[in-house]
C-alpha positions in Angstrom: -103.6 139.2 271.1 -102.9 142.6 269.7 -105.1 144.3 272.3 -103.2 142.6 275.2 -100.0 143.8 273.7 -101.2 147.3 273.7 -102.1 147.1 277.3 -98.8 145.7 278.3 -97.0 148.5 276.3 -99.1 151.1 278.2 -98.3 149.5 281.5 -94.7 149.7 280.8 -94.8 153.3 279.7 -96.6 154.1 283.0 -93.8 152.3 284.9 -91.2 154.3 283.2 -93.0 157.5 283.8 -93.4 156.6 287.4 -89.8 155.8 287.7 -88.9 159.1 286.1 -91.3 161.3 288.1 -91.5 159.2 291.2 -90.4 160.3 294.7 -86.7 161.6 294.9 -84.8 160.3 298.0 -83.8 163.2 300.5 -80.7 165.2 299.7 -77.7 164.4 301.9 -76.1 167.7 303.4 -72.6 167.6 304.7 -72.2 169.4 308.0 -69.6 172.2 308.3 -68.8 173.0 312.1 -68.3 176.8 312.6 -67.4 178.5 315.9 -69.6 181.4 316.7 -68.1 183.6 319.3 -70.4 186.1 320.8 -70.8 187.5 324.5 -73.8 185.7 326.2 -73.2 185.7 330.0 -74.7 188.4 332.0 -72.6 191.2 333.0 -70.8 191.6 329.7 -73.2 194.3 328.7 -73.5 192.8 325.1 -76.3 190.4 325.6 -78.8 192.6 323.8 -76.5 192.7 320.8 -76.3 188.9 320.7 -80.0 188.7 320.8 -80.4 191.3 318.2 -78.4 189.6 315.6 -79.7 186.1 316.3 -82.8 186.5 314.1 -80.6 187.6 311.2 -78.2 184.5 311.6 -81.2 182.1 311.6 -82.7 183.9 308.4 -79.3 183.3 306.7 -79.3 179.7 307.7 -82.9 179.1 306.5 -82.1 180.8 303.2 -78.9 178.6 302.8 -81.0 175.5 303.0 -82.9 176.6 299.9 -79.9 177.0 297.8 -79.2 174.3 295.1 -75.9 172.4 295.0 -73.0 172.7 295.4 -73.8 175.2 298.1 -76.9 173.4 299.1 -74.9 170.2 299.8 -73.4 171.7 303.0 -75.0 172.7 306.2 -73.5 175.4 308.5 -73.5 174.2 312.1 -72.8 177.0 314.5 -71.3 176.2 317.9 -71.8 179.2 320.2 -68.7 180.3 322.2 -69.4 182.6 325.1 -66.5 185.3 325.1 -68.0 187.3 328.0 -65.9 190.2 326.4 -63.0 188.9 328.3 -59.9 188.1 326.2 -58.4 185.6 328.7 -61.7 183.7 329.2 -62.5 183.7 325.4 -59.1 182.4 324.5 -59.4 179.6 327.0 -62.8 178.7 325.8 -61.4 178.6 322.1 -58.8 176.2 323.1 -61.2 174.0 325.1 -63.5 173.9 321.9 -60.7 172.9 319.7 -59.6 170.2 322.0 -63.1 168.9 322.5 -63.8 168.9 318.8 -65.1 168.6 316.1 -62.5 170.0 313.8 -63.5 173.7 313.1 -62.3 175.3 309.9 -63.8 178.9 310.5 -64.6 181.3 313.3 -67.7 183.5 313.0 -68.4 186.7 314.8 -66.3 188.6 317.4 -67.9 191.7 318.7 -65.6 192.9 321.6 -62.5 194.6 320.0 -60.2 193.2 322.7 -61.4 189.6 322.3 -61.4 189.9 318.5 -57.7 191.3 318.5 -56.5 188.4 320.8 -58.1 185.6 318.9 -57.2 187.0 315.6 -53.5 186.8 316.6 -53.8 183.2 317.5 -55.7 182.2 314.3 -52.6 181.3 312.2 -51.3 178.9 314.8 -54.7 177.1 314.9 -55.1 177.0 311.1 -58.4 179.1 311.4 -59.9 181.9 309.5 -62.3 184.4 311.2 -65.2 186.3 309.5 -66.5 189.0 311.7 -69.4 191.5 311.4 -68.2 194.0 314.0 -64.3 194.3 313.7 -64.3 197.8 312.7 -61.2 198.9 314.7 -58.4 200.5 312.6 -55.8 198.6 314.5 -57.1 195.3 313.1 -56.2 196.5 309.6 -52.6 195.3 310.2 -52.4 192.3 307.8 -49.1 191.3 309.4 -50.8 190.5 312.7 -54.4 189.9 311.6 -53.9 188.3 308.3 -56.6 185.6 308.9 -59.3 188.2 310.0 -62.0 189.5 307.7 -65.0 191.7 308.6 -68.1 192.5 306.5 -68.4 195.8 308.5 -66.4 198.6 307.0 -63.4 199.6 309.1 -63.5 202.9 311.1 -60.6 203.9 308.8 -63.2 204.2 306.1 -65.1 206.8 308.2 -62.0 208.7 308.7 -61.1 208.7 305.0 -64.7 210.1 304.3 -64.2 212.9 306.9 -60.9 213.9 305.3 -62.4 213.9 301.9 -65.1 216.2 303.0 -62.5 218.5 304.6 -60.7 218.7 301.4 -63.8 219.2 299.4 -64.7 222.4 301.3 -61.1 223.3 301.7 -61.1 223.1 305.6 -57.5 222.9 306.9 -58.0 223.6 310.6 -60.1 221.4 312.7 -60.7 220.3 316.3 -61.3 216.8 317.4 -63.5 215.7 320.5 -63.6 212.0 321.4 -65.3 209.7 323.9 -62.6 207.6 325.5 -63.5 204.0 324.6 -61.1 201.3 323.3 -62.7 201.5 319.8 -63.0 205.3 319.5 -59.5 205.7 320.8 -58.1 203.7 318.1 -60.3 205.5 315.7 -59.0 208.9 316.9 -55.3 207.8 316.5 -56.1 206.8 312.9 -57.9 210.0 312.3 -55.0 212.1 313.5 -52.6 210.2 311.1 -54.8 210.7 308.2 -55.2 214.5 308.9 -51.6 214.8 309.3 -51.0 213.1 306.0 -53.6 215.4 304.4 -51.9 218.6 305.8 -54.8 219.4 308.0 -54.1 221.3 311.2 -55.6 219.8 314.3 -55.8 222.8 316.6 -56.9 220.7 319.7 -57.9 217.1 320.6 -60.3 216.9 323.6 -61.9 214.2 325.6 -65.4 213.6 326.7 -64.4 211.5 329.7 -64.3 214.3 332.3 -66.7 217.2 331.3 -68.1 217.7 327.8 -68.7 221.4 328.3 -65.1 222.1 329.5 -63.8 220.3 326.5 -66.0 222.2 324.1 -65.2 225.5 325.8 -61.5 224.8 325.1 -62.4 224.3 321.4 -64.2 227.6 321.3 -61.5 229.4 323.0 -59.0 228.3 320.5 -61.3 229.4 317.6 -62.2 226.0 316.3 -65.0 226.2 313.7 -64.9 222.6 312.1 -65.4 219.9 314.9 -65.1 216.3 314.3 -66.8 214.4 317.0 -66.5 210.7 317.9 -68.9 209.5 320.5 -71.5 206.9 321.1 -75.2 207.3 320.7 -76.0 207.9 324.3 -73.6 210.8 324.5 -75.1 212.7 321.6 -77.6 214.6 323.7 -75.2 215.6 326.3 -72.7 217.0 323.7 -75.1 218.9 321.8 -76.6 220.3 324.9 -73.2 221.8 325.9 -72.8 223.0 322.3 -76.1 225.0 322.7 -75.0 226.5 326.0 -71.7 227.6 324.6 -73.2 228.8 321.3 -71.1 226.4 319.3 -73.6 226.0 316.5 -75.1 228.0 313.6 -73.5 229.5 310.5 -70.0 229.9 312.0 -69.6 226.1 313.0 -69.8 222.8 311.3 -70.1 219.5 313.2 -69.0 216.2 311.7 -70.0 213.3 313.8 -68.4 209.9 313.1 -70.2 206.9 314.7 -72.7 209.1 316.4 -75.1 206.2 317.1 -75.8 203.3 314.8 -79.5 203.3 315.4 -80.0 206.8 313.8 -80.6 210.2 315.0 -82.0 210.0 318.5 -81.9 213.4 320.2 -84.1 214.6 322.9 -83.1 212.5 325.9 -83.4 213.9 329.3 -80.5 216.4 329.8 -80.6 218.9 332.5 -80.7 222.5 331.3 -81.7 221.7 327.6 -85.0 221.2 326.0 -85.7 219.1 322.9 -85.9 222.1 320.7 -82.5 223.4 322.1 -80.8 220.0 321.1 -82.5 220.0 317.7 -81.3 223.6 317.2 -77.8 222.8 318.2 -77.6 219.6 316.0 -79.2 221.3 313.0 -76.9 221.3 310.1 -74.4 218.7 311.5 -73.1 216.0 309.1 -73.0 212.3 310.4 -70.7 209.8 308.8 -71.9 206.1 309.1 -71.6 202.8 307.3 -74.4 201.9 304.9 -76.4 199.4 306.8 -78.8 198.3 304.0 -78.4 198.5 300.3 -80.8 200.8 298.5 -80.9 198.4 295.5 -84.2 196.7 294.6 -82.6 193.8 292.8 -82.4 190.5 294.6 -79.0 189.4 295.8 -77.3 186.1 296.3 -79.9 184.8 298.7 -82.7 185.6 296.3 -84.0 188.4 298.7 -84.0 192.1 298.0 -82.8 194.3 300.9 -86.2 195.5 301.6 -87.6 191.9 301.7 -84.9 190.8 304.1 -85.5 193.9 306.4 -89.2 192.9 306.6 -88.5 189.4 307.4 -86.0 190.4 310.1 -88.4 192.7 311.8 -91.2 190.2 311.8 -89.0 187.6 313.4 -87.5 190.2 315.8 -91.1 190.9 316.9 -91.9 187.2 317.3 -88.9 186.6 319.5 -89.3 190.0 321.4 -85.6 190.8 321.0 -84.0 194.1 320.7 -83.0 195.7 317.5 -79.4 195.5 316.4 -77.8 197.8 313.8 -75.3 195.1 312.9 -78.1 192.5 311.8 -77.6 193.0 308.0 -73.8 192.6 308.4 -74.3 189.5 310.4 -76.6 188.1 307.5 -73.9 188.7 304.9 -71.3 187.3 307.2 -73.0 183.9 307.4 -73.2 183.9 303.5 -69.4 184.7 303.3 -68.6 181.8 305.6 -71.0 179.4 303.8 -69.8 180.2 300.3 -66.1 180.1 301.3 -66.4 176.9 303.1 -68.6 175.3 300.3 -66.0 176.3 297.7 -63.1 174.8 299.6 -64.9 171.6 300.3 -65.8 171.1 296.7 -62.1 171.8 295.7 -60.9 169.3 298.3 -63.4 166.7 297.1 -62.4 167.3 293.6 -58.6 166.9 294.4 -59.3 163.7 296.4 -61.5 162.1 293.6 -59.4 163.0 290.6 -55.9 162.9 292.0 -53.3 160.6 290.3 -52.3 159.1 293.6 -54.6 157.0 295.7 -55.8 157.9 299.1 -54.8 161.5 298.9 -55.7 163.7 301.7 -55.5 167.5 302.0 -53.7 168.9 305.0 -55.0 171.5 307.4 -52.5 174.0 306.3 -53.6 173.6 302.7 -57.2 173.9 303.7 -56.4 177.1 305.6 -54.7 178.7 302.5 -57.5 177.6 300.3 -60.1 179.2 302.7 -58.0 182.4 302.8 -58.0 182.6 299.1 -61.6 181.9 298.9 -62.6 184.8 301.3 -60.1 187.2 299.6 -61.6 186.5 296.3 -65.2 186.6 297.6 -67.7 188.8 295.7 -71.4 188.8 295.7 -74.3 191.1 296.2 -75.6 191.1 299.8 -78.2 192.9 301.6 -75.7 195.5 302.7 -74.5 196.0 299.1 -71.6 194.5 297.1 -69.5 192.3 299.3 -65.9 192.2 298.5 -62.6 192.6 300.6 -59.4 194.3 299.9 -56.6 193.9 302.4 -59.0 192.2 304.7 -61.3 195.2 304.9 -64.8 195.5 303.4 -65.1 197.7 300.4 -68.4 199.4 301.2 -70.1 202.8 301.0 -70.0 205.5 303.7 -73.2 207.6 303.9 -73.1 211.3 304.8 -76.4 212.3 306.5 -77.1 215.9 307.5 -79.4 216.7 310.3 -82.0 219.1 309.0 -84.9 220.1 311.2 -85.7 217.0 313.2 -84.6 214.3 310.6 -81.6 213.1 308.7 -81.2 213.7 304.9 -78.7 211.7 302.9 -76.5 214.4 301.3 -73.5 212.4 300.0 -71.8 209.0 299.6 -68.1 208.1 299.9 -67.1 204.9 298.1 -64.3 203.0 299.9 -63.3 201.1 296.8 -62.9 204.1 294.5 -62.1 206.7 297.3 -64.5 209.1 295.6 -66.9 211.4 297.5 -70.2 212.3 295.9 -72.2 215.2 297.4 -75.8 216.1 296.6 -75.3 219.8 296.7 -79.0 220.5 296.1 -79.7 218.7 299.3 -76.8 220.0 301.4 -77.8 223.1 303.3 -75.7 225.5 305.5 -76.9 228.1 307.9 -74.8 230.8 306.2 -74.5 231.8 302.7 -71.9 228.9 302.2 -69.9 226.5 304.1 -68.6 227.7 307.4 -65.0 229.0 307.5 -62.4 226.8 309.3 -61.2 229.8 311.3 -61.8 233.4 311.8 -60.7 234.9 308.6 -57.7 237.2 309.3 -57.4 239.8 306.5 -53.9 241.4 306.3 -54.3 245.1 305.8 -51.2 247.0 304.6 -51.0 250.4 306.3 -49.2 252.3 303.6 -49.1 255.9 302.5 -51.8 256.3 299.9 -51.0 257.9 296.6 -53.0 261.1 297.3 -51.2 261.8 300.5 -47.8 261.1 299.0 -48.5 263.1 296.1 -49.6 266.1 298.2 -46.5 265.9 300.6 -44.1 265.3 297.7 -45.4 268.3 295.8 -44.8 270.4 298.9 -41.4 269.1 299.3 -40.7 269.7 295.6 -41.8 273.3 296.0 -39.5 273.7 298.9 -36.6 272.2 297.0 -37.4 274.6 294.1 -37.5 277.7 296.4 -34.2 276.6 298.0 -32.6 276.3 294.6 -33.8 279.8 293.6 -32.4 281.2 296.8 -29.1 279.4 296.2 -29.0 280.9 292.7 -29.8 284.3 294.1 -26.9 284.0 296.6 -24.5 283.0 293.9 -25.5 285.7 291.5 -25.5 288.5 294.1 -22.4 287.3 295.9 -20.9 290.8 296.4 -24.0 292.2 297.7 -24.5 289.3 300.1 -21.2 290.2 301.7 -22.9 293.2 303.2 -24.5 290.8 305.6 -22.4 290.0 308.7 -21.0 286.5 309.0 -22.1 285.5 305.6 -20.1 283.7 302.9 -19.9 280.1 302.1 -21.9 279.3 305.2 -25.0 280.4 303.4 -24.4 277.8 300.7 -23.9 275.1 303.4 -27.1 276.1 305.0 -29.1 275.9 301.7 -27.3 272.5 301.1 -28.6 271.1 304.4 -32.2 272.4 303.6 -32.1 270.6 300.2 -30.9 267.3 301.7 -33.6 267.4 304.4 -36.3 268.2 301.9 -35.2 265.4 299.6 -35.5 262.9 302.5 -39.3 263.6 302.3 -39.6 262.2 298.8 -37.9 259.0 299.9 -39.8 258.3 303.2 -43.2 257.9 301.5 -42.1 254.8 299.6 -42.7 251.3 301.0 -42.5 247.7 300.0 -45.8 248.0 298.0 -44.1 250.5 295.6 -40.6 249.0 295.4 -38.8 245.7 296.0 -37.5 244.5 299.2 -33.9 245.1 298.1 -34.7 248.7 296.9 -36.6 249.4 300.1 -33.5 248.6 302.2 -31.4 250.8 300.1 -33.9 253.8 300.4 -33.8 253.2 304.2 -30.1 254.0 304.3 -30.5 256.8 301.8 -33.2 258.4 303.8 -31.2 258.2 307.0 -28.1 259.8 305.5 -30.0 262.6 303.7 -32.0 263.5 306.7 -29.2 263.3 309.3 -26.5 265.0 307.3 -28.8 267.7 306.1 -29.9 268.4 309.6 -26.4 268.4 310.9 -25.0 270.8 308.2 -28.0 273.2 308.4 -28.1 273.3 312.3 -24.4 273.7 312.7 -24.3 276.7 310.3 -27.0 278.2 312.4 -25.1 277.4 315.6 -21.9 278.8 314.4 -23.6 282.1 313.1 -25.4 282.4 316.6 -22.1 281.8 318.3 -20.3 284.5 316.3 -22.9 287.1 317.0 -22.8 286.1 320.8 -18.9 286.4 320.8 -19.0 289.8 319.3 -21.4 291.1 321.7 -19.9 289.6 324.9 -16.8 291.2 326.4 -16.4 288.3 329.0 -15.0 285.8 326.4 -11.2 285.7 326.0 -11.2 283.9 322.7 -13.6 284.1 319.7 -14.6 281.7 317.0 -13.3 283.1 313.7 -14.8 280.7 311.1 -17.7 278.4 310.9 -15.9 275.9 308.6 -14.1 274.0 311.3 -17.3 273.6 313.4 -19.3 272.4 310.4 -16.5 270.0 309.4 -16.1 268.5 312.8 -19.8 268.0 313.3 -20.2 266.6 309.8 -17.2 264.1 310.5 -18.9 263.1 313.8 -22.2 262.5 311.9 -20.5 260.6 309.1 -18.6 258.4 311.7 -21.8 257.5 313.5 -23.7 256.8 310.3 -21.0 254.8 308.9 -20.6 252.7 312.0 -24.3 252.1 311.9 -24.4 251.2 308.3 -21.6 248.7 308.6 -22.2 247.1 312.1 -26.0 247.0 312.1 -27.4 248.1 308.7 -31.1 249.0 308.4 -33.5 246.3 307.2 -37.1 246.0 306.1 -39.1 245.0 309.2 -42.8 244.1 309.0 -44.7 245.4 312.2 -47.9 243.7 313.2 -50.5 246.0 314.8 -53.5 245.1 317.0 -56.3 243.2 315.3 -59.6 244.8 314.6 -63.0 243.3 313.9 -64.6 243.9 310.6 -67.9 245.6 311.1 -69.2 244.1 307.8 -68.4 240.5 308.7 -68.1 239.1 312.1 -66.0 236.1 310.9 -63.3 238.5 309.5 -60.6 240.1 311.7 -58.6 242.9 310.2 -54.9 242.6 311.2 -53.0 245.8 310.0 -49.3 245.6 309.4 -46.7 248.2 308.2 -43.3 248.3 306.9 -40.5 250.3 308.3 -36.8 250.5 308.6 -35.1 249.1 311.6 -32.1 247.4 312.8 -31.2 245.0 315.6 -29.9 247.7 318.0 -32.1 250.5 316.8 -32.6 252.1 320.3 -28.7 252.2 320.9 -28.0 254.0 317.6 -30.8 256.4 318.0 -29.5 257.2 321.4 -26.0 257.9 320.0 -27.3 260.2 317.3 -29.7 262.0 319.9 -26.8 262.2 322.3 -24.6 264.5 320.5 -27.3 266.5 318.7 -29.4 267.1 321.7 -27.0 269.1 323.7 -26.0 271.1 320.7 -29.8 272.0 320.2 -29.9 273.1 323.9 -26.8 275.2 323.7 -27.9 276.9 320.4 -31.3 277.9 322.1 -29.3 279.4 325.0 -27.1 281.4 322.7 -30.0 282.5 320.5 -32.0 283.6 323.6 -28.9 285.6 324.7 -28.6 287.6 321.5 -32.3 288.1 321.0 -31.9 292.1 321.7 -28.6 292.6 320.0 -28.6 295.3 317.3 -26.7 294.0 314.2 -25.4 296.8 311.9 -27.2 295.4 308.7 -30.0 297.0 306.8 -32.1 293.8 306.3 -31.4 291.3 309.0 -31.6 291.5 312.8 -30.6 289.2 315.6 -34.2 288.4 316.2 -34.3 286.6 312.8 -31.4 284.5 313.8 -33.0 283.7 317.2 -36.3 282.7 315.5 -34.5 280.4 313.1 -32.5 278.7 315.8 -35.6 278.1 317.9 -37.6 276.9 314.9 -34.9 274.4 314.1 -34.8 273.2 317.7 -38.6 273.0 318.2 -39.2 271.3 314.9 -36.5 268.8 315.4 -37.6 267.7 318.9 -41.3 267.6 317.7 -40.3 265.5 314.6 -38.5 263.0 316.7 -41.3 262.8 319.3 -44.1 262.6 316.6 -42.2 260.0 314.7 -41.9 257.7 317.7 -45.4 258.1 318.9 -47.0 257.5 315.4 -44.8 254.6 314.4 -47.9 252.2 314.5 -49.5 254.5 311.7 -47.3 254.9 308.8 -49.5 257.4 307.0 -49.8 259.7 310.0 -46.1 259.3 310.7 -45.1 260.2 307.2 -47.4 263.2 307.1 -46.5 264.5 310.6 -42.7 264.2 310.1 -42.8 265.5 306.5 -44.8 268.5 307.5 -42.4 269.3 310.4 -39.4 269.0 308.2 -40.7 271.2 305.4 -42.2 273.8 308.0 -38.7 274.0 309.6 -37.1 274.6 306.2 -39.6 277.2 305.2 -39.2 279.1 308.5 -35.4 279.2 308.1 -35.7 280.4 304.5 -38.2 283.1 305.5 -36.3 284.3 308.6 -32.8 284.4 307.3 -33.1 284.8 303.4 -36.4 286.4 303.1 -35.6 289.9 304.5 -32.2 290.1 302.7 -33.7 289.1 299.3 -36.5 291.6 299.7 -34.1 294.3 300.7 -31.8 293.6 297.7 -34.8 293.4 295.4 -36.2 296.8 296.4 -33.0 298.6 297.0 -30.9 297.0 294.2 -30.2 300.3 292.4 -28.6 301.8 295.5 -26.5 298.9 296.3 -25.2 298.5 292.8 -23.1 301.8 293.4 -21.3 301.4 296.8 -18.7 304.0 297.9 -15.0 303.2 297.4 -14.6 302.8 301.1 -17.3 300.3 301.4 -16.3 298.5 298.2 -12.7 298.3 299.1 -13.5 297.1 302.6 -16.0 294.4 301.1 -13.3 293.2 298.6 -10.5 293.1 301.2 -12.4 291.7 304.2 -10.4 288.5 304.2 -7.1 290.3 304.0 -8.1 292.6 306.8 -9.0 289.7 309.0 -5.6 288.1 308.5 -3.9 291.5 309.2 -5.9 292.0 312.3 -5.1 288.6 313.4 -1.4 289.2 313.2 -1.7 292.7 314.7 -3.6 291.1 317.6 -0.7 288.8 318.3 1.7 291.7 318.2 -0.4 293.8 320.6 -0.6 290.9 323.0 3.2 290.6 323.0 3.6 294.3 323.4 1.1 294.4 326.3 3.0 291.7 328.2 6.3 293.8 327.8 4.5 297.0 329.1 3.2 295.2 332.1 6.6 294.1 333.0 8.1 297.6 332.6 5.1 299.2 334.6 5.7 296.6 337.4 9.4 297.4 337.5 8.9 301.2 337.5 6.4 300.8 340.3 8.7 298.9 342.5 11.5 301.4 342.0 9.1 304.3 342.9 8.0 302.5 345.9 11.4 302.1 347.2 12.4 305.7 346.5 9.3 307.1 348.2 9.9 304.9 351.3 13.6 306.1 351.7 12.5 309.8 351.3 9.7 309.4 353.8 12.1 307.8 356.3 14.6 310.8 355.9 11.9 313.3 356.3 10.6 311.8 359.4 14.0 311.6 361.0 14.6 315.3 360.4 11.3 316.4 362.1 12.8 316.8 365.7 13.9 313.1 365.7 10.3 311.9 365.4 9.4 308.7 363.6 6.2 308.9 361.7 4.6 305.6 360.6 4.2 304.9 356.9 1.4 302.7 355.8 0.9 301.4 352.3 -2.1 300.3 350.6 -3.0 297.7 347.9 -3.8 300.6 345.4 0.0 301.0 344.8 0.1 304.8 345.3 2.8 307.0 346.9 2.0 310.5 348.2 4.7 312.7 349.7 4.8 316.2 351.2 6.9 317.7 348.4 6.6 320.3 345.9 4.5 319.7 342.8 6.5 318.5 339.9 7.0 320.8 337.0 5.0 320.3 333.8 8.1 319.2 332.0 8.6 316.3 334.4 8.2 312.8 332.7 6.4 311.6 335.7 4.0 314.5 336.0 0.3 313.8 336.2 -0.3 315.3 332.7 2.2 313.0 331.1 0.9 309.9 332.8 -2.6 310.6 331.7 -1.5 311.0 328.2 0.4 307.8 328.2 -2.6 305.9 329.7 -5.0 307.3 327.2 -2.8 305.7 324.6 -2.0 302.3 326.3 -5.4 301.5 327.7 -7.3 301.5 324.4 -4.6 299.2 322.9 -4.9 296.7 325.8 -8.7 296.8 325.5 -8.4 296.3 321.8 -6.1 293.3 322.2 -8.4 291.5 324.7 -11.5 291.5 322.6 -13.2 288.2 322.7 -13.1 287.8 319.0 -9.9 285.7 318.5 -8.0 286.8 315.4 -8.6 290.5 315.4 -11.6 292.9 314.8 -13.4 292.4 311.4 -14.5 295.4 309.5 -18.1 294.5 310.2 -17.7 295.1 313.9 -16.1 298.6 313.5 -19.3 300.2 314.5 -18.8 298.8 318.0 -16.0 301.2 318.5 -17.4 304.2 316.6 -18.3 306.2 319.7 -16.8 307.0 323.1 -18.9 304.3 324.7 -16.5 301.7 323.3 -14.0 303.1 325.9 -16.2 303.4 328.9 -13.8 301.1 330.8 -11.0 303.5 330.0 -12.9 306.5 331.5 -13.7 304.5 334.6 -10.2 303.4 335.0 -8.9 307.0 334.6 -11.3 308.1 337.3 -9.9 305.4 339.7 -6.4 306.4 338.8 -6.8 310.1 339.4 -8.4 309.6 342.9 -5.7 310.0 345.6 -5.9 311.2 349.2 -6.2 314.9 349.4 -3.1 316.9 349.8 -1.0 314.1 348.3 1.2 314.4 345.2 0.6 311.9 342.3 3.9 310.2 341.6 2.6 307.1 339.6 -0.8 306.0 338.5 -2.8 303.9 340.6 -4.2 300.4 339.5 -7.5 299.1 340.7 
């Protein structure tokens, strides 16, 4: 009995074990219908893309079947919707599918940008959510219009952000953009321009590849674009780099940044006329390509249980089995299926939980609530996919942008940009540039200040200081030996004025060498006015003194002038007032300002990327030419007249022991020649301040030295060597020297008296002549009538002489020739003396002109004419010729 009990117990235990480990009924999976929008029909041009992502989608569906509950409780059922890349047809197909059923909760895919944009706008009205693996257009980032659209592929905005970060890392602020005109790349270019503007990066030119790539690149080269951001598809890469090779747009001076330059990798070497494979590789060498990371480099399994490498191997095996073309979007499509499955599974579990545990019976969740729950599920989605961490922010995928540099014949990963953290990480040990460093964003323009160097300024200033010291010594010598200086004709205070002009003009040299590098802008503008005043006033005072002195000598030596210039003071004052009036008007109406003058650029022989652009500072005003014309207008004629007068007195002998008229002539010519040369040289060398300063300063100083040497040198030497003799002048010379001013005043008054007396004598002589003429005519008529009644004609001449056949007058007669000759010998010198050209009388210094009989040569000639009468006639009155 006990044995039987043991057998029964064993059998029961076996039954329990069989029940526990027996066969499990098949798991029931709930279908989840999903619309898969892809272009399938022929003619769309996207059939290869659809065939390329198909194996990835099937791999994702197979891996989902292996997942445990709750994800394993649901099965994604894809309903393919042919969009044909036509927005109208795709929208109609979507409405037809929604009408025919079943009830779709989610839309998968969307490759064509135009179709994706239109469907995404209609999703809120249809209570649908779309998850795409190719919606990268920046325009789709507008959450107000496309709030129900998500994409596992990073947006093109991320590529532009990486490009801007790279520009900022290398401090490139000047770029050019060349874009292939496609709908997606056009949107990408607009977003790039906005980001560049926000980052303060100058876009020199934006060119298109639609017409001619070479002409577009030539435009960039002509505008000196060194950093080129290119946006084109893979098939255009060879053509672009071929044109770059022809135009020499590569090498150390240029840097290419290619965004979306072909998702399949670097494929150069296609058949392009005029370029070999080596030429293309040479042109593309060093260029940096920005692309989204297609496959994670992690070795850890993701949410599907596969590592990225395992997934890629499975995809390639299945691709070979089906004979389809490779698609660069396959990894993003795989992760997109997982996003849809996890979001739908999470929402379905939440709906089931609400319906099961709700307080109210028969509670159903509306479509709007399901849509909101699905949106929240996708927004909060986060897992490790084969493309890296999958998470969304503002509907965009937070991914990593890879920076790959083309080196030799392959690409090298040189950096990464994280969209989530907005950080750029560069591998500097792998990043290589053709030059010693990164290319410059433009030809470096090096400003070169053309200024007077310290050595030149010190040398010229020393010469000016020596000239000023010499002038001060001469001025002191003039003041100390003032009495001896009066031995020189036409001297006096005018010598001090001449020396003052030399001091002012020499002082202007010390100011003209200073520029903005030595003083501030405000001080520089003040020095501009000071230099103008010192140079112009000094030139006016000095030259006016020379002119008045030359005019004085010319007046003393010329007998054709009716008036003479007595003093130089009025001339100097009037010229100085005119100069002050012009300069004051200039200073008030149009003051001098600091002006920076840019000169012609020059290439740097040491660096071909550097251009030297010289600039200089000078004083100028708005109407500079007008004011210079006004100044030259009244000084130029005075210079010409001074040269004429100086040439006229070049051979005049001046009664002075040390100075001759030749010295005065040389001084006048030196002032004129140096003035004209200085003005011309300053205008011609305005582009080169050191040369202008050196030339104008040398001319000014040479002019001053010449004047000092010609006018003051001989006199100082004469006084130095003959000082003992000149210290004991005779009483006559001393008295004449001390009373020169008084004599000039007396002679002036005497001259006026003599003029009045001369006019009276002229009237008396005319009256007497008329009376004598009437008397002689009556006597001649009487004589004629007494000679046998014959009438003899009497003819008169213009010589005003009367000759009659009468007895000679007695010596005591007042009208005898002897008495007439004596009267004329006294009157004519007085008349000649009163009409001297020196207005105001004869100075004591000019007495030598009348020391001999030659001073009265006109008197002898006149007497000869007076005493010549027809033979046999009797002189009654003198004859005037």
